[in-house]
Every structure is written in structure tokens, then in C-alpha cells.
C-alpha positions as CSV (number, residue, x, y, z in Angstrom):
1,M,-15.2,78.1,-18.8
2,G,-18.0,79.5,-16.6
3,K,-21.6,79.2,-17.5
4,K,-22.9,82.1,-19.6
5,P,-25.3,84.5,-17.9
6,T,-29.0,84.0,-18.6
7,L,-30.3,87.3,-20.0
8,L,-33.7,88.4,-18.7
9,G,-33.8,91.5,-20.9
10,S,-32.3,92.8,-24.2
11,P,-28.6,92.3,-24.7
12,G,-26.4,95.3,-23.9
13,S,-23.3,96.7,-25.4
14,A,-20.1,97.5,-23.4
15,L,-20.6,96.9,-19.7
16,R,-19.4,99.7,-17.4
17,S,-20.8,99.1,-13.9
18,W,-22.5,96.3,-11.7
19,D,-25.4,96.3,-9.3
20,F,-26.7,93.5,-7.0
21,T,-30.2,92.7,-6.0
22,K,-31.5,89.4,-4.6
23,G,-29.1,87.2,-6.5
24,Y,-29.4,89.0,-9.9
25,R,-27.0,91.3,-11.6
26,L,-28.1,94.4,-13.5
27,L,-26.6,94.8,-16.9
28,T,-26.1,98.6,-17.4
29,D,-24.8,100.8,-20.1
30,D,-24.5,104.5,-19.6
31,N,-26.6,104.2,-16.4
32,N,-29.4,102.6,-18.4
33,T,-30.5,99.1,-17.3
34,R,-30.3,96.6,-20.1
35,G,-31.3,93.4,-18.3
36,L,-30.6,91.0,-15.4
37,W,-28.6,87.7,-15.1
38,R,-28.4,85.2,-12.3
39,A,-25.3,85.8,-10.2
40,P,-23.5,83.1,-8.0
41,A,-24.4,83.3,-4.4
42,A,-20.9,84.4,-3.5
43,A,-21.6,87.6,-5.5
44,W,-24.6,88.8,-3.5
45,E,-24.4,87.0,-0.1
46,S,-23.1,88.9,2.9
47,E,-19.7,88.2,4.3
48,S,-21.1,86.4,7.3
49,A,-23.4,84.2,5.1
50,Q,-20.4,83.3,3.0
51,K,-18.5,82.1,6.1
52,I,-21.4,80.0,7.2
53,R,-21.7,78.4,3.8
54,G,-18.0,77.6,3.7
55,L,-18.1,76.1,7.1
56,N,-21.0,73.9,6.2
57,K,-19.3,72.7,3.1
58,R,-16.2,71.7,5.1
59,W,-18.3,69.7,7.6
60,I,-20.2,68.0,4.9
61,T,-16.9,67.0,3.2
62,L,-15.5,65.7,6.5
63,L,-18.6,63.7,7.3
64,V,-18.7,62.1,3.8
65,S,-15.0,61.2,4.1
66,V,-15.4,59.6,7.5
67,F,-18.4,57.6,6.2
68,I,-16.4,56.3,3.2
69,A,-13.5,55.3,5.4
70,L,-15.9,53.3,7.7
71,V,-17.4,51.5,4.8
72,V,-13.9,50.5,3.5
73,L,-12.8,49.3,6.9
74,V,-15.9,47.2,7.4
75,S,-15.7,45.6,4.0
76,Y,-12.0,45.0,3.8
77,R,-10.5,41.6,4.7
78,P,-6.9,40.7,3.9
79,L,-6.5,37.9,1.4
80,A,-5.0,35.5,3.9
81,I,-7.9,36.0,6.3
82,S,-10.4,35.7,3.5
83,N,-9.0,32.4,2.4
84,A,-9.0,31.1,6.0
85,L,-12.6,32.2,6.5
86,S,-13.7,30.7,3.3
87,S,-12.4,27.3,4.4
88,T,-13.8,27.4,7.9
89,T,-17.0,29.4,7.7
90,S,-18.2,28.8,4.1
91,P,-21.8,27.4,4.1
92,S,-22.5,23.8,3.4
93,V,-24.7,24.8,0.4
94,P,-23.0,27.2,-2.1
95,L,-24.7,30.1,-3.7
96,A,-25.2,28.0,-6.9
97,W,-26.1,24.3,-6.6
98,P,-23.1,22.2,-7.7
99,S,-23.0,20.9,-11.2
100,A,-20.3,19.4,-13.5
101,T,-19.7,18.9,-17.2
102,L,-18.5,15.4,-17.8
103,V,-16.0,14.2,-20.3
104,D,-18.7,13.3,-22.8
105,G,-20.2,16.8,-22.6
106,T,-23.1,15.9,-20.3
107,T,-23.9,18.4,-17.6
108,I,-25.2,17.0,-14.3
109,S,-26.3,18.5,-11.0
110,K,-25.4,17.1,-7.6
111,P,-28.2,14.8,-6.3
112,S,-30.0,16.4,-3.3
113,E,-31.9,13.3,-2.1
114,F,-29.0,11.8,-0.2
115,K,-25.6,12.7,1.2
116,I,-22.4,12.0,-0.7
117,I,-19.7,11.5,1.8
118,G,-16.0,11.0,1.2
119,I,-14.3,8.5,3.5
120,L,-10.6,8.2,3.7
121,F,-8.6,5.8,5.8
122,F,-5.7,8.0,7.1
123,G,-2.2,6.6,7.6
124,R,0.1,8.4,5.2
125,R,0.6,12.1,5.9
126,D,3.1,12.7,3.1
127,T,0.7,11.9,0.2
128,L,-2.4,13.2,1.9
129,S,-0.7,16.6,2.2
130,V,-0.6,16.6,-1.6
131,L,-4.1,15.2,-2.1
132,E,-5.8,17.6,0.4
133,C,-6.2,20.4,-2.1
134,Y,-8.2,18.1,-4.4
135,L,-10.4,17.0,-1.5
136,R,-11.3,20.5,-0.5
137,A,-12.1,21.4,-4.1
138,N,-14.6,18.6,-4.2
139,L,-16.6,19.8,-1.2
140,V,-20.1,21.1,-1.8
141,S,-19.0,24.3,-0.1
142,H,-16.5,24.8,-2.9
143,G,-18.8,23.8,-5.7
144,G,-18.1,20.0,-5.6
145,F,-20.2,17.0,-5.0
146,L,-19.0,15.9,-1.5
147,D,-21.2,17.0,1.4
148,E,-18.6,15.9,3.9
149,I,-15.3,14.1,4.1
150,H,-14.6,11.7,7.0
151,F,-11.0,10.9,7.9
152,V,-10.8,7.5,9.7
153,V,-7.6,7.5,11.8
154,N,-5.8,4.3,11.1
155,T,-2.3,5.0,12.4
156,G,-0.5,5.2,15.7
157,N,1.9,8.0,14.7
158,K,1.1,10.8,17.2
159,D,2.7,13.5,15.0
160,D,0.6,12.5,12.0
161,I,-2.6,12.3,14.1
162,A,-1.8,15.8,15.5
163,W,-1.3,17.1,11.9
164,L,-4.6,15.6,10.8
165,A,-6.4,17.2,13.8
166,K,-5.1,20.6,12.8
167,M,-6.1,20.1,9.2
168,V,-9.6,18.9,10.0
169,A,-10.1,21.9,12.3
170,Q,-9.6,24.3,9.4
171,V,-12.5,23.0,7.3
172,K,-16.0,22.8,8.6
173,D,-17.0,19.9,6.3
174,Y,-14.1,17.7,7.5
175,K,-14.7,15.2,10.2
176,R,-12.2,13.0,12.1
177,V,-13.4,9.4,13.0
178,E,-11.6,7.7,15.9
179,L,-11.6,3.9,15.9
180,E,-11.9,1.9,19.1
181,E,-8.7,0.2,18.1
182,D,-5.4,2.0,18.8
183,G,-3.0,2.4,16.0
184,F,-3.0,0.7,12.6
185,T,-5.5,-2.1,12.1
186,Q,-6.5,-4.2,9.1
187,N,-9.8,-5.2,10.8
188,F,-11.9,-3.8,8.0
189,N,-15.1,-5.2,9.5
190,S,-14.6,-2.9,12.5
191,I,-13.4,0.0,10.4
192,Y,-16.5,0.0,8.1
193,A,-18.9,-0.7,10.9
194,Q,-17.7,2.3,12.9
195,S,-17.4,4.8,10.0
196,I,-20.3,4.0,7.6
197,E,-23.9,5.3,8.0
198,R,-26.9,3.8,6.1
199,D,-28.6,5.4,3.1
200,H,-25.7,7.6,2.0
201,M,-23.4,7.2,-1.0
202,Y,-19.8,6.9,-0.1
203,I,-16.8,7.8,-2.1
204,K,-13.9,5.7,-0.7
205,I,-10.6,7.6,-1.2
206,D,-7.2,6.1,-0.4
207,D,-4.7,8.5,1.2
208,D,-2.0,7.6,-1.4
209,L,-3.7,9.4,-4.2
210,V,-1.9,12.6,-5.3
211,W,-4.0,13.8,-8.3
212,M,-7.7,13.7,-9.4
213,S,-9.2,14.8,-12.7
214,P,-11.6,17.7,-12.2
215,T,-14.6,15.5,-12.9
216,A,-13.5,12.3,-11.3
217,I,-16.0,12.3,-8.4
218,P,-19.0,13.6,-10.5
219,E,-18.2,10.8,-13.0
220,L,-18.3,8.2,-10.3
221,V,-21.6,9.5,-8.9
222,H,-23.2,9.7,-12.3
223,T,-22.1,6.2,-13.4
224,K,-23.3,4.7,-10.1
225,L,-26.7,6.3,-10.3
226,N,-27.1,5.3,-14.0
227,H,-26.1,1.7,-13.2
228,P,-27.9,0.7,-10.0
229,E,-27.1,-2.9,-10.9
230,S,-23.4,-2.3,-10.2
231,F,-22.0,-3.2,-6.8
232,A,-19.3,-0.5,-7.0
233,V,-18.0,1.9,-9.5
234,L,-14.2,2.3,-9.4
235,A,-12.0,4.9,-10.9
236,S,-9.6,4.2,-13.8
237,L,-6.4,4.6,-12.0
238,I,-3.0,5.8,-13.3
239,N,-0.5,3.3,-12.0
240,S,-3.0,0.5,-11.5
241,A,-2.2,-3.2,-11.6
242,T,-4.8,-3.8,-14.3
243,M,-5.8,-0.5,-15.9
244,G,-2.3,0.3,-17.2
245,W,-2.7,-2.5,-19.7
246,V,-6.0,-0.9,-20.8
247,Q,-4.7,2.6,-21.0
248,Y,-1.7,1.5,-23.0
249,R,-4.1,0.1,-25.6
250,L,-6.2,3.2,-25.5
251,G,-3.2,5.3,-26.6
252,A,-2.9,7.1,-23.3
253,V,0.7,6.0,-22.6
254,H,3.6,7.4,-24.6
255,S,7.1,6.4,-25.5
256,Y,9.5,7.2,-22.6
257,F,12.9,5.9,-21.5
258,P,14.9,6.7,-18.3
259,E,17.8,9.0,-18.8
260,R,20.8,6.6,-18.5
261,R,23.4,9.0,-17.3
262,P,23.3,12.4,-15.5
263,P,23.3,15.2,-18.0
264,I,26.3,17.5,-18.3
265,L,24.9,20.9,-17.6
266,K,26.4,24.1,-18.7
267,P,27.7,26.2,-15.8
268,S,25.2,28.9,-16.6
269,S,22.2,26.6,-16.9
270,K,21.1,26.8,-13.3
271,D,21.6,30.6,-13.3
272,T,19.4,31.0,-16.4
273,G,16.6,28.8,-15.0
274,D,16.9,25.7,-17.2
275,E,13.2,24.7,-17.5
276,S,14.1,21.0,-17.8
277,Y,15.2,21.2,-14.1
278,G,13.1,24.1,-12.8
279,P,9.5,24.5,-11.6
280,K,8.2,23.7,-15.1
281,A,10.1,20.4,-15.4
282,W,6.9,18.4,-15.1
283,R,6.0,19.6,-18.6
284,A,7.1,17.2,-21.3
285,S,7.8,20.1,-23.6
286,A,10.5,21.2,-21.2
287,L,12.3,17.9,-21.3
288,P,15.1,17.1,-23.9
289,T,14.5,14.2,-26.3
290,W,15.8,10.9,-25.2
291,Q,19.0,9.9,-27.0
292,S,20.2,6.3,-27.3
293,P,23.5,5.6,-25.5
294,N,24.6,3.4,-28.4
295,G,24.1,5.9,-31.2
296,E,21.4,8.1,-32.7
297,G,18.3,6.2,-33.8
298,E,19.2,2.9,-32.2
299,I,16.5,1.8,-29.8
300,E,16.8,-1.2,-27.5
301,A,14.4,-2.3,-24.8
302,F,15.2,-1.1,-21.2
303,P,16.4,-4.2,-19.3
304,H,14.3,-5.4,-16.4
305,T,14.0,-8.3,-14.1
306,D,10.8,-10.4,-14.0
307,K,8.2,-10.0,-11.2
308,K,9.8,-12.8,-9.2
309,G,12.9,-10.6,-8.9
310,K,10.9,-7.8,-7.4
311,A,12.0,-5.3,-9.9
312,D,10.3,-2.6,-7.8
313,K,13.0,-3.1,-5.2
314,A,16.0,-3.2,-7.6
315,P,18.9,-1.1,-6.4
316,I,20.2,2.0,-8.2
317,G,22.5,1.0,-11.0
318,S,21.5,-2.6,-11.1
319,I,19.9,-4.4,-14.1
320,G,16.3,-3.3,-14.0
321,G,17.0,-0.6,-11.4
322,P,17.1,3.2,-11.6
323,P,20.1,4.4,-13.6
324,Y,21.0,7.0,-11.0
325,A,19.3,8.8,-8.1
326,N,16.6,11.3,-9.0
327,H,16.9,10.5,-12.7
328,R,14.5,11.8,-15.3
329,W,12.4,10.0,-17.9
330,L,12.6,11.5,-21.4
331,P,10.2,11.4,-24.3
332,L,11.3,9.7,-27.5
333,R,9.0,12.0,-29.5
334,D,8.6,9.2,-32.1
335,E,4.8,9.3,-32.3
336,D,4.9,6.1,-30.2
337,R,6.4,4.1,-33.1
338,F,8.9,2.4,-30.7
339,I,6.5,2.1,-27.7
340,A,6.6,-1.7,-28.0
341,K,10.2,-1.5,-26.7
342,T,9.4,0.6,-23.7
343,P,8.4,-0.8,-20.3
344,I,4.6,-0.3,-20.7
345,A,4.7,-3.1,-23.4
346,E,5.4,-5.5,-20.5
347,S,2.2,-4.6,-18.7
348,E,-0.2,-7.4,-17.9
349,Y,-4.0,-7.5,-17.3
350,Q,-3.8,-9.1,-13.9
351,G,-3.7,-7.9,-10.3
352,D,-0.3,-9.5,-9.5
353,G,1.4,-9.1,-12.8
354,N,4.2,-7.0,-14.1
355,S,2.2,-3.7,-13.7
356,W,2.2,-4.3,-10.0
357,H,5.9,-5.1,-9.6
358,M,7.7,-3.1,-12.3
359,W,8.5,0.4,-11.2
360,T,9.4,1.3,-14.8
361,I,5.8,0.8,-15.9
362,A,4.6,3.1,-13.2
363,A,7.1,5.7,-14.1
364,Q,6.2,5.6,-17.7
365,Q,2.5,5.9,-16.9
366,H,3.1,9.0,-14.7
367,Y,5.2,10.8,-17.3
368,S,2.6,10.0,-19.9
369,L,-0.1,11.5,-17.7
370,L,1.9,14.7,-17.3
371,E,2.3,14.9,-21.1
372,N,-1.4,14.4,-21.6
373,L,-2.2,17.1,-18.9
374,E,0.0,19.6,-20.7
375,K,-1.4,18.9,-24.1
376,G,-5.1,18.7,-22.9
377,L,-5.4,15.1,-23.9
378,L,-7.1,13.6,-20.9
379,K,-9.8,12.3,-23.2
380,K,-7.3,9.6,-24.2
381,Y,-8.2,7.8,-21.0
382,Y,-11.9,7.8,-21.9
383,I,-12.9,4.2,-22.5
384,G,-15.8,4.7,-24.8
385,D,-19.2,3.1,-24.1
386,E,-20.3,5.5,-21.3
387,G,-16.7,5.6,-20.2
388,I,-17.1,2.2,-18.5
389,W,-14.8,-0.8,-18.4
390,N,-16.5,-3.9,-17.0
391,M,-14.0,-5.8,-14.9
392,R,-16.0,-9.1,-15.1
393,Y,-15.2,-9.8,-11.4
394,D,-11.4,-9.6,-11.9
395,R,-9.7,-8.1,-8.9
396,T,-8.6,-4.5,-9.2
397,N,-7.5,-1.6,-7.1
398,I,-10.1,0.2,-4.9
399,N,-8.2,3.4,-4.3
400,L,-11.2,5.5,-5.4
401,L,-14.7,4.1,-5.7
402,A,-18.4,4.9,-5.3
403,I,-20.6,2.6,-3.3
404,W,-23.8,2.7,-1.3
405,A,-23.4,2.4,2.4
406,N,-26.1,-0.3,2.6
407,D,-24.1,-2.6,0.2
408,I,-21.3,-2.5,2.7
409,L,-23.2,-2.8,5.9
410,D,-25.5,-5.6,4.6
411,N,-22.4,-7.7,3.8
412,L,-20.6,-7.3,7.2
413,P,-18.8,-9.1,8.6
414,F,-16.5,-9.6,5.6
415,E,-15.0,-13.0,5.2
416,G,-11.2,-12.4,5.4
417,A,-9.1,-9.3,5.9
418,D,-8.7,-8.3,2.2
419,D,-11.3,-5.7,1.5
420,E,-10.0,-5.1,-2.0
421,Q,-10.5,-8.7,-3.0
422,L,-14.0,-8.7,-1.4
423,I,-15.3,-5.4,-2.8
424,S,-13.7,-5.7,-6.3
425,S,-14.3,-9.4,-6.9
426,N,-15.9,-11.7,-4.4
427,L,-19.1,-9.7,-3.4
428,P,-20.0,-8.6,-7.0
429,R,-19.5,-12.2,-8.2
430,K,-21.6,-13.6,-5.3
431,Q,-24.4,-11.2,-5.9
432,H,-24.2,-11.4,-9.7
433,R,-23.7,-7.6,-9.9
434,R,-21.3,-5.6,-12.1
435,K,-18.3,-3.8,-11.0
436,C,-17.1,-1.0,-13.3
437,N,-14.2,1.2,-13.8
438,S,-15.2,4.7,-14.8
439,Q,-12.8,7.4,-16.2
440,Y,-9.4,8.5,-15.2
441,T,-8.6,9.7,-11.8
442,R,-5.4,9.3,-10.1
443,S,-1.6,9.3,-10.2
């Protein structure tokens, strides 16, 4: 409804005629003026004035529409372009300084007094293609703790080198390091001398990692700074020659057996999207419960060959080998009551023991990790006292570790070609310094 007229005089009765004067209407009754009220401009403006007013309104509307369209065009970026720009032009320092909440609830900020540089010896494209998303997420420009990541080319495969060059070009904080040697080399003295700069902290990352916990690198940095007496701080690896034995006793590994025979699927199962074979098949909840081939409830240990028999090379269908190609491992769902009969019970706390040679132990650890991920039980890998396991100079894997550049450069040249033995055992023992494993990290 329209706005009621504002009366400037006494109210009138029945209205019979109208008069106009300078934007006011006369209220009349029997030719007697009763009052005035403000009339809209259209009621008293001339015809020419009304045309001008209408034209001005149309121009104003058009100009406003053009302005809005320009603003939208300038600010719009397709999602694909935005993603590409964020990975190539994002600033080295994010809007908020990086911080992380650790497993024990402690919140820490990234140190600003020195650079934290990831260094990766590149030679395996297939696994790095999986790992790369975790690397990018750990850059400072994406809220992580790594200022840069350096990829040291240690392969002669031209296709893989070209693939790496393309990947590095997409991210401003990636850097490719070319060695003087051509192709693959195990001359670690040369590799470290050409790729390490003094006074930085380095996170050494192997290219065969395919998963990292969200706080893996902040945990390593935090532990290294809190324990300057340590020579290196290593990650607690999933599928490690020594840490599998530890994780089994922490309750992080669960009862699993390989499926002995291919399942008989209903004709409609693929059509209906059977989750145990579909995209969600990594979830333990999507897997059927393991059934004994000799009757319900009967549990017998999975047969295996000893480490001298190289069980990791056992052919399909052989004793100790995979039951069939692309088989699954299924949960017993027994609250781990029969876990002593599963392969993990054969794990050993030594670098060249069963955990290194038995593929079944590795498979059980990986399936257990996926179950823990689904259930939010990654704390099961937490060791306790500051999350640290002191290796006491025992050799262990160095797939992911934090170390000061000076501690490497000051000890070059290494004696021998086995940098894992030197970094995880010989040098800490020689200098009477600790070497710790901190948290869970890798599959």
C-alpha cells in the first residue's frame, strides 16, 4: 500500500476535485480548501520533466549494472585456475604463522630463527606421485613447517626426471637439485655434500613413503628442539624392521589374516557397489569378517617360511606366499584375542629380522593402520614418555628424520656407503648422543 498523505490542515470529508501547486495537493470539499498533502513528483512535474527523470533513471541503472558486472569479472577465477595459482604463486609466508597441535595436546608454532628444509632423494616416481600431496600440505605456504623441499635427482630414468621437472615447476617452494654424477649413485658423501647447507634443519624424506600423519613433521621438529643432545630424531614408521615389534606391543596392530580363496560374489554385487570392493574398501568396516577354512571358530597360524627362505619373494600359492593375486586381508574382529597366531607375532626387534623379510607382517601392519585411521585411533602409536622411543644405538630405518645440517657436514666424509647404518647407529654411538624415534608417520 502507498504512503498515507501528510495533512497540513484539518481533515476533510468526501474529496471531489484535485488541484496542484509546487508539489502539494489541495484537499477540497465543495470548493472549500481543507488542507494540503505532499504529492509524488509524477503528479505535478511537467511531461518533459518526467521524460528527463525517466531517462536519468535508466542511465543510472545501466551504469550500476555495468559496474557490478566489471567487479564480478575482475574477482572471478575458475576453481581449476585458483588451485593452480595457489600452488605456484602462494607466498612463502602464509597469512597466519604456521602452528600445529601435537598428539599430546601441545600447540607449537613453527620456529622462525632458521629454515626447515625437506630433502628427498628422488628415484621412485610411482610412490612419490602418492606422497606429493602430503609434501605440499607440509609447506609453509600451505600452513605447514617446511620452508622448502629439495628433490635430489638420483636416477637416470629420463621419463621420471621429466615428470619431476614438471612437478617442481608447479610449486614455487619446490627445488630440483642436480648431482654431478649421472644416474643413480650410492655415493652419499657426494649427495649430502652437494645438497645440504649449513645452519638449517633438514627433514630427510624417502621417496617410498605413501602416507604421513598430519603432525608428523611438527612432531619431529618439536622433539629435535627439545632434545638438542640427540643426533637425529626418526619417525616411528609403519612397516619398519624394528618399530613393528614395538607397535605390536603398544596395541596398534590388530588381528588380520589373508583371505585364502577368492570370494564368490553375487552377480549383482558389482552393480550395487559392494563397498568391500569399491572405493571404500580401505575401510575395515567395509570388509567381511575372516572365516576359517577349516570350520567356524578354528584358528590356525598362517604358514610362513623363515627369513632365510626370503618369504617376501614367495610365489603366489606357495607356502608362505600370497593365497591368490590381489587378495584381501580380513579382520578377525576378535578383540585381538588370537593375535598371537597372526603374522605380527613373528616380528623381531632387529634390523634384519622377520619384520624385514616377511611380507605378511608388513601387510598386517598396513591393514591395522587403515583400521586405526577409520576409527580415529592413531594415538595407539603414541609411545608415552614424550612420544619417544630411545633406540640405544640399534640400527633402524631412516625414511623420515629430523637432523641439523651441521651434524651431517661435520661428519663428512662418511666411512662406508651405508648412510642408514651411519646415521642411525655409528655416528650417535661415536658421539655418545641419543637417537630417538618419535610418533607415527608412514605407511
